[in-house]
C-alpha positions, 0 to 999 in steps of 0.5 A: 500500500503506498504511503499517503503524501501527508502521513509520512512527513507528519509522522516524521515531525511527531517522531522528532518531537517524541525524541525530544520528549523522551530525552527531556523526561529522562533528564527530569527523571535521572538528573546528572552532573554535566561535568561529573565524569573525568571525560566530561570534566576534560571537555569542560576545561578545554571549552573554558580555556578556549573562552579565556584565551588559554588555547586548547588546553585541559589544565586547571591553571597555568601553564596552559599547555596545548592538548593533543588528546581531544580533537577540537570540534566538541570543545569549540561547540561548548566554547560557543555556548559558554561565550553566549553566557557563563562557562557553566556545563549545564548551559550545554544540555538544552543544546544537546537535546536539540542535537539529539533531535537533529540526529533523529531527523538525519536517521529519518532521512538516512532510512528513507534514502535506504528503503523509502518513507516507511523505513525512514519512519522506523529508523527515526522511531528506533533512534527516538526511543534509543536508551543508550543515547539518552544517557549521554544527553545530560553529560558533556560527552562528545557523542551528542555532537558526533551522532548527528554529524555521523548520521549526516555523513552516512546519508551523504555517502549513500546519496553519493553512491546512489546518484554518482554525484561528485558534489555529494561525494565532496559533502560526504568527505567533508562530513566524515572529516568533521566526524574525525575532528569530533572523535578521532576513533573514526579515522579508520572507518572514514578511510574505509568508507572512502575506499569503498566510494573509490572502488564503487566509482571505478567499478560502476564507471559512472563517475571515476572521480567520486572517491577522489572527491570524497578523499580530497574533501576528507583530507582538506577538512582534517589537514588544518588540525594535523598541521597544528599538531605538526607545528605544536608537537612536531608530529603529523597526527590526529590525536594521542587518544590511542596512545593514552588508551594503550597506557591507561587501559591496555598496558595496565590490563596486561600487567594485571593479567600477567601478575594474576591481580584482580584490578577493576578500571580506575580503582586504587589497584588499577592506578597503582599499576599505572603508576608503575608504568609511569615510573618505568617511563622515567628511565626512558632515554628522553629523560635527561634530567635537564631543565625544560619548558614545562609544556615540552617536559609534559609532552616528553613524559607523555611520549615516554609513557606511551613507549613504555606501555607499547613495550609492555603490550608487545612483550605480553600479547596473549595476556593483553588479548585475554584481558581485552576479551574479558573486557569485551564480554563484560561490556555485553552486560548492560549497566542500565539496570543500575539506573532503572531498577531503583527508579522502578522499585525504590530498592538498590540493585545491589540488594537483589542478591545478583552479583556484579561479576555475573560471568565469574559467578556462571563460571564458578557454577559450571566448574562445580557442575551446577548448570541450572544455577549458572542458567538461573544466574544469567536469567536473573541478571 
């Protein structure tokens, strides 16, 4: 049955309004501290220092050394909001609700481009009710800006492939570049999409320059930021986030695995293992002990910590792989029950008798042959 010409646009408007209503209700029911996490506090500091004229720095006080961990687009977004009023993290939350509405609209357009109006309505409805993104709306997380850019980039990429238009490929490449400048993890995905567009253009022979246009726009968008990093840090790079993750997560997890230490992320035990990595980095050749500019000294220390962490991971590949696999399995257990259960029952989740380490409990049950107990534990979780 064909869609009514008026029903589809009306449904899309209602879905966007539903998305806003769901997120406003979530914020009213589960109020959060906008800068209450480490990452959120870092973005707040970057925006505050930009407004104060201290550059892109994550420092509380002088010296305000340039930062290379975070890419600039989300801090600039926050800085614009702070410039309109006081540098208050809560001022960004209404704008993030609007970004969620924009993401819903792009999801509608993307679904329509892939499968028609009904598919678009379904895609928009699924995103409007998406619980994962609701948790980010009230906190200064870069995902709230990344998602509308990513949805728009996917939509432009689909249109470029469907219509073989070089101009649309330019838009798509630029949007993927903006996505990288919002969250650097996407750099490899953007290059893979660029390769796909390039291959499609050559294979279809409708527009051989399609992929070239995409990659040129991607490069032009990202290049000013990379040039800044080359000028400031003498390195061609997007971000040092990967190096930071290897040092703060992978290397620490590898040490804990090798030594048989039960260490949860960011606990005192975890931080003590990280301090050992930092202490080992002090013996790197770059540490001469001679006085240096504080910012240069900070950059040198970061590079030495990254080198020490890489060495730990390289020397212990299998413990690193096991630790990451265990972390992946734990990530499959959604932590939303910690929020929903108290809201619905008034009781703390920890008083239900279900253990936090459900995989460990199941492994113990299976080890002693209590298959039914393992299945019951999984069901209760």
